[in-house]
C-alpha positions in Angstrom: -26.4 11.9 19.5 -25.7 13.1 16.0 -28.9 11.7 14.7 -30.6 13.7 17.5 -29.1 16.7 16.7 -29.9 16.2 13.0 -33.4 15.7 13.8 -33.6 19.0 15.6 -32.2 21.2 13.3 -34.5 19.9 10.8 -37.2 20.6 13.0 -36.3 24.0 13.1 -37.8 25.6 10.5 -40.7 23.8 10.4 -41.3 24.8 14.1 -41.5 28.5 12.5 -43.7 27.7 9.9 -46.0 26.0 12.2 -45.7 28.9 14.5 -46.4 31.1 11.2 -49.7 29.0 10.6 -51.2 29.2 13.9 -50.7 33.0 14.4 -52.3 33.7 10.6 -55.4 31.0 12.3 -55.4 33.5 15.1 -55.4 36.8 13.2 -58.0 35.4 11.2 -60.4 34.7 14.4 -59.3 37.9 16.3 -58.4 40.1 14.0 -55.5 41.2 15.4 -53.3 43.0 12.6 -50.2 42.2 14.9 -50.8 38.5 14.1 -50.8 38.7 10.8 -47.4 41.0 10.6 -45.7 38.0 12.9 -47.0 35.3 11.0 -45.5 37.0 7.4 -42.2 37.6 9.3 -42.0 34.1 10.3 -42.7 32.7 6.5 -40.4 35.6 5.3 -37.1 34.7 7.6 -37.6 30.6 6.9 -37.7 31.7 3.0 -34.2 34.2 3.3 -32.9 31.6 5.2 -33.0 28.7 2.9 -32.2 31.1 0.0 -29.1 32.2 1.6 -27.6 28.5 2.7 -28.4 27.7 -1.0 -26.9 31.0 -2.3 -23.9 30.1 -0.5 -23.4 26.7 -2.2 -23.8 27.8 -5.7 -21.5 29.4 -8.0 -18.8 27.3 -6.2 -16.1 25.1 -7.5 -13.2 22.8 -6.1 -10.3 22.4 -7.9 -7.5 19.6 -6.4 -4.0 19.2 -7.2 -1.7 16.3 -6.4 1.8 16.9 -6.1 2.5 13.1 -6.2 0.6 9.9 -7.3 3.0 7.9 -5.7 4.4 7.5 -2.4 5.5 5.7 0.9 5.2 4.6 3.8 6.6 6.8 5.9 6.3 9.9 3.2 4.0 12.9 3.2 1.7 13.2 0.8 0.9 16.6 -0.5 -2.2 18.4 -2.3 -3.2 21.4 -3.0 -7.3 22.3 -2.7 -8.7 25.2 -4.2 -11.9 26.9 -3.6 -13.3 29.0 -6.4 -16.4 31.4 -5.9 -17.4 32.5 -9.4 -20.2 34.9 -8.3 -19.8 38.5 -7.2 -21.5 37.7 -4.1 -19.4 37.0 -1.0 -19.8 33.8 0.7 -19.6 33.9 4.6 -19.6 30.4 5.6 -18.7 27.4 3.8 -17.3 24.2 4.9 -15.6 21.9 2.8 -16.1 18.4 4.2 -13.6 15.6 2.8 -14.4 11.8 1.9 -10.7 10.7 0.9 -10.2 7.1 2.4 -6.4 7.7 3.0 -5.9 6.6 6.9 -4.7 10.2 8.8 -6.5 12.3 6.0 -8.1 15.6 6.9 -8.6 17.9 4.0 -12.0 19.6 5.8 -11.8 23.7 6.7 -14.0 26.4 6.7 -14.0 29.2 4.1 -15.0 32.8 3.8 -14.9 33.8 0.5 -15.4 37.5 -1.1 -16.8 37.6 -4.6 -14.7 36.2 -7.1 -12.1 35.1 -5.1 -10.4 31.6 -4.4 -8.6 30.4 -1.3 -5.9 27.6 -1.4 -4.8 25.4 1.2 -2.1 22.9 1.1 -2.8 19.8 2.6 0.2 17.4 4.3 -1.1 14.0 4.8 1.3 10.9 6.7 1.6 8.1 5.0 1.0 5.2 7.6 -0.2 2.6 5.5 0.4 1.0 2.2 -1.9 0.6 -0.7 -4.2 2.6 -3.5 -6.1 5.1 -1.8 -8.9 7.9 -3.2 -8.0 11.7 -2.5 -11.8 13.3 -2.7 -14.6 14.0 -3.1 -15.9 16.5 -1.6 -19.1 18.1 -0.3 -19.0 21.5 0.2 -22.2 22.7 3.1 -23.5 25.9 4.4 -25.9 27.1 6.8 -27.8 30.7 7.1 -27.1 33.1 10.1 -29.8 31.2 12.0 -28.9 27.9 11.6 -32.4 27.1 10.4 -31.2 24.9 7.2 -27.9 23.1 6.5 -27.7 22.5 2.6 -24.8 20.0 1.5 -23.6 20.3 -2.1 -21.7 17.0 -3.7 -18.3 17.5 -5.7 -17.7 14.7 -8.4 -14.1 14.1 -8.9 -11.0 12.4 -7.0 -8.0 11.0 -7.7 -5.9 7.8 -6.7 -2.7 7.9 -4.7 -0.4 4.8 -4.7 1.3 4.3 -1.2 4.6 2.0 -1.6 5.5 -0.4 1.3 8.6 0.9 3.6 11.8 -0.6 2.9 14.8 -0.4 5.0 18.7 -1.2 4.2 19.7 -4.4 5.5 23.1 -4.5 5.8 24.2 -7.6 7.1 21.8 -9.7 5.2 23.1 -12.0 3.3 21.9 -15.1 0.5 23.6 -18.1 -0.2 26.2 -17.7 -3.2 24.4 -17.6 -6.4 27.2 -18.6 -8.8 25.9 -20.4 -12.0 26.9 -23.8 -12.6 30.8 -24.2 -12.8 31.8 -22.1 -10.0 32.7 -19.5 -12.5 33.0 -15.9 -10.9 34.5 -14.4 -14.0 31.9 -13.6 -16.8 32.1 -15.7 -19.9 31.0 -15.1 -23.7 27.6 -16.8 -24.4 26.2 -17.2 -28.1 23.2 -16.2 -26.3 21.4 -12.8 -26.1 21.9 -11.6 -22.6 21.1 -8.5 -20.7 24.3 -8.1 -20.4 26.5 -6.1 -23.6 30.3 -7.2 -23.2 31.7 -5.8 -26.9 31.1 -4.4 -30.3 32.5 -5.8 -33.2 31.9 -6.0 -37.1 29.0 -7.9 -38.7 29.9 -11.4 -39.8 27.9 -13.6 -42.1 25.5 -15.9 -39.8 25.0 -13.2 -37.2 21.5 -12.8 -36.4 19.9 -9.1 -36.9 18.4 -8.6 -33.4 22.3 -8.3 -32.4 22.8 -5.6 -34.6 23.6 -2.4 -32.7 21.6 0.6 -34.8 23.4 3.3 -33.6 27.0 2.2 -33.6 26.4 1.0 -37.1 24.9 4.4 -38.5 28.1 6.3 -36.3 30.7 3.9 -38.3 29.0 3.7 -41.7 29.0 -0.2 -41.3 27.6 -2.9 -39.3 28.1 -3.5 -35.9 26.9 -6.2 -33.9 26.8 -6.9 -29.9 28.4 -9.4 -28.3 27.0 -10.8 -24.9 28.3 -12.2 -21.8 26.7 -14.8 -19.2 25.4 -13.8 -15.9 27.5 -15.3 -13.3 24.6 -14.8 -10.8 22.0 -16.8 -9.9 18.4 -15.6 -10.4 16.3 -14.7 -6.6 12.6 -15.3 -5.9 10.9 -13.9 -3.5 7.9 -16.1 -2.4 5.4 -14.3 0.0 2.9 -16.1 1.9 -0.6 -14.2 1.3 -2.8 -17.4 2.5 -5.5 -16.0 4.7 -5.5 -18.6 7.1 -2.0 -18.0 7.5 -2.6 -14.1 9.2 -5.7 -15.7 11.4 -3.6 -16.0 14.8 -3.7 -12.4 15.4 -7.4 -11.9 14.5 -7.7 -14.5 17.2 -6.2 -12.8 19.8 -8.0 -9.7 19.2 -11.5 -11.5 20.8 -13.0 -8.4 18.6 -15.0 -9.3 15.9 -12.8 -7.8 12.6 -14.3 -6.8 9.3 -12.2 -8.9 6.5 -10.9 -5.4 4.9 -10.0 -4.0 8.4 -6.5 -2.7 7.7 -3.6 -2.5 10.6 -0.3 -1.9 10.7 0.4 -4.2 13.6 -0.2 -7.9 11.8 1.9 -10.3 10.2 0.6 -9.4 7.0 2.3 -5.8 6.8 5.3 -7.2 8.6 6.1 -10.0 5.8 5.1 -7.4 2.7 7.9 -5.0 4.8 10.3 -7.8 4.5 9.8 -8.9 0.9 10.2 -4.9 -0.1 13.3 -4.5 1.6 14.6 -7.7 1.0 13.8 -7.1 -3.0 15.7 -3.3 -2.8 18.9 -5.1 -0.9 19.1 -8.0 -4.0 18.8 -5.4 -6.4 21.6 -3.2 -4.5 23.6 -6.1 -5.1 22.8 -6.0 -8.7 21.1 -9.6 -8.5 17.9 -10.3 -10.6 15.2 -10.9 -8.4 11.5 -11.8 -8.7 8.2 -12.0 -6.5 5.5 -14.7 -6.3 2.8 -14.4 -4.0 -1.0 -15.7 -3.7 -3.0 -13.0 -2.3 -6.8 -12.4 -3.5 -4.9 -12.9 -7.4 -2.1 -14.9 -8.4 1.1 -12.3 -8.7 4.3 -13.5 -10.2 7.0 -11.2 -11.2 9.9 -12.7 -13.4 13.0 -12.0 -12.1 14.9 -8.9 -13.6 17.9 -6.2 -12.2 17.1 -3.2 -13.9 16.1 -0.5 -11.7 12.3 -0.6 -12.5 12.1 -4.0 -11.3 12.1 -2.5 -7.5 8.8 -0.2 -8.6 7.4 -2.7 -10.2 7.8 -4.6 -7.0 6.5 -2.1 -5.0 3.8 -1.3 -6.9 2.5 -5.0 -6.7 3.5 -5.4 -2.8 1.2 -2.0 -2.3 -1.9 -3.6 -3.4 -1.6 -6.9 -2.2 -4.0 -8.7 0.8 -3.8 -11.6 2.5 -6.6 -13.0 0.9 -5.4 -16.2 -0.6 -7.1 -19.8 -0.2 -3.8 -21.4 -1.0 -1.8 -22.6 1.3 2.2 -21.9 1.0 2.7 -26.0 0.5 0.6 -25.5 -2.2 2.1 -22.5 -4.1 5.5 -24.4 -3.7 4.1 -27.4 -5.5 2.7 -25.2 -8.4 5.5 -22.4 -8.8 8.0 -25.2 -8.4 9.0 -25.7 -12.1 10.0 -21.9 -12.1 13.1 -22.4 -9.6 16.1 -24.0 -11.0 19.2 -25.3 -9.8 21.4 -22.8 -7.7 18.3 -20.5 -7.7 17.7 -18.7 -4.7 14.3 -18.7 -3.0 13.7 -16.5 -0.4 10.6 -17.8 1.6 8.5 -15.2 3.8 5.8 -16.8 5.8 3.9 -16.8 9.0 2.3 -20.4 8.7 2.8 -22.8 11.4 1.8 -25.5 9.0 4.9 -27.9 8.5 4.1 -29.3 5.0 5.3 -26.3 3.2 8.5 -27.4 4.4 8.1 -30.9 2.8 8.0 -28.8 -0.4 11.0 -27.3 0.7 13.0 -30.4 1.3 11.6 -31.4 -2.5 13.5 -28.0 -3.7 16.8 -28.8 -1.9 16.9 -31.6 -3.8 16.5 -30.2 -6.5 19.3 -27.8 -6.2 17.3 -24.9 -5.1 18.8 -22.7 -2.0 16.4 -21.9 0.4 16.1 -18.9 2.8 13.1 -18.6 5.4 11.7 -15.3 7.1 9.4 -16.3 9.7 6.9 -13.9 10.6 6.3 -14.7 14.2 2.9 -14.6 14.6 3.1 -15.8 18.7 4.6 -12.4 18.9 0.9 -11.1 17.5 -1.0 -13.2 19.7 -1.2 -16.5 18.5 -1.5 -19.4 20.4 1.7 -21.6 19.4 5.3 -20.4 18.5 7.0 -21.5 15.2 9.9 -23.6 17.3 8.7 -26.8 15.5 8.9 -25.1 12.0 13.0 -24.2 12.9 13.5 -27.7 14.4 12.7 -29.0 11.0 14.4 -26.2 8.6 17.8 -26.6 11.0 17.6 -30.1 10.1 17.6 -29.3 5.9 20.4 -26.8 7.0 17.9 -23.9 5.7 18.9 -20.4 7.3 15.5 -19.5 9.3 15.4 -15.8 10.4 12.5 -15.1 13.1 10.8 -11.7 12.6 8.9 -10.7 15.2 6.4 -7.8 16.3 8.3 -4.9 17.4 11.7 -6.2 16.0 13.7 -4.3 13.7 13.9 -5.7 10.5 17.4 -5.1 9.8 18.4 -6.5 13.3 16.1 -10.0 12.9 17.7 -10.5 9.7 21.3 -9.8 10.7 21.7 -13.7 11.6 19.8 -16.7 11.0 18.0 -18.4 14.4 19.8 -21.5 13.8 23.0 -19.5 14.4 21.7 -18.5 17.7 20.4 -21.6 18.6 24.3 -22.8 17.7 25.8 -20.4 19.8 23.5 -21.2 22.8 24.1 -25.0 22.4 27.6 -24.8 22.6 27.9 -22.6 25.5 26.0 -25.1 27.1 28.3 -27.7 26.4 31.4 -25.8 27.4 29.9 -25.3 30.9 29.0 -29.0 31.2 32.4 -29.9 30.7 
């Protein structure tokens, strides 16, 4: 339908030109003066209409101002678009067509500009999908009053906006204890440099120069060095399974050919990223160091830290991470296993139904690594199988397993491990039998 309308619009000026030529030929053959005037009139109409549409598009510029280049799912992305007329001629009808790829974004509008004036519009777009998106460029379109010509002019220039995944508080989510070897809850002094400064003292021969606190030295007039204390909490790693085949259950259930780059909020990939972002925020709120490992379209490894900027580093990585990985979760556990030391806590987030990764978890348990599993329930997204077998094997290893299904609130899913629910049901059944 749209193609037919475009074809019909493009034939209008040619029809008038053809009619003008026929009238001119008839005037030459008959000598009727009216036919000459009509042919000249039609040609003049076509020329004036084209010049009208052409002038409407020139002498204009578009200025785009983004209030923030960072947002989060659930926020409103705000930008201001200004259309400026640099000529004294008024522009009666100009359409601004926006080519941004931000979902739910619509910044197109129609303007009428007097000479040497400008108009501004503030565009508010709800952020519904994580990722890096483009705002712009724009195309200006205009037409003549008769609708003979519709001309367009592209305006270069675009800005990027990064949308972080949504995070929610997890008040009831509890990770395993995180004391360092020895079980000391109190901090103790160390001769090594750590992120925690305990006190300042005067310099003594043999102290390293990188321990000197230069501000105190300048203020007191004598060399002062920092003393450090050992961090009593072990590091936390979030291992996010971004294997493409692990996300395949939902795509097969749709029974519709799906493009590889298609994005949907109701997918195991988006639920897993949402869980990873929220858990990272929860761990940092507890003042514990947290890191991220994910093999998606590329290998992403963020070492554990506890600084405030760590959350934004993780959110920025998760914003652009896609489940394009070709490496299975079992292979990732084997490749990254050397990173996990004794008493390190590893949070595995996966929709995978391949039981081989549980064997990798078992090997890490033998080394003293503490494991927590967050299972994205692919069956609730249309997958054919449930994760019951995975849950049973994890229960045998005494690994807490949380199940996060489609439409479920994350805080409720992580409030109690699925193994606890099973034990509660089994206990109730045994009491009923007795």
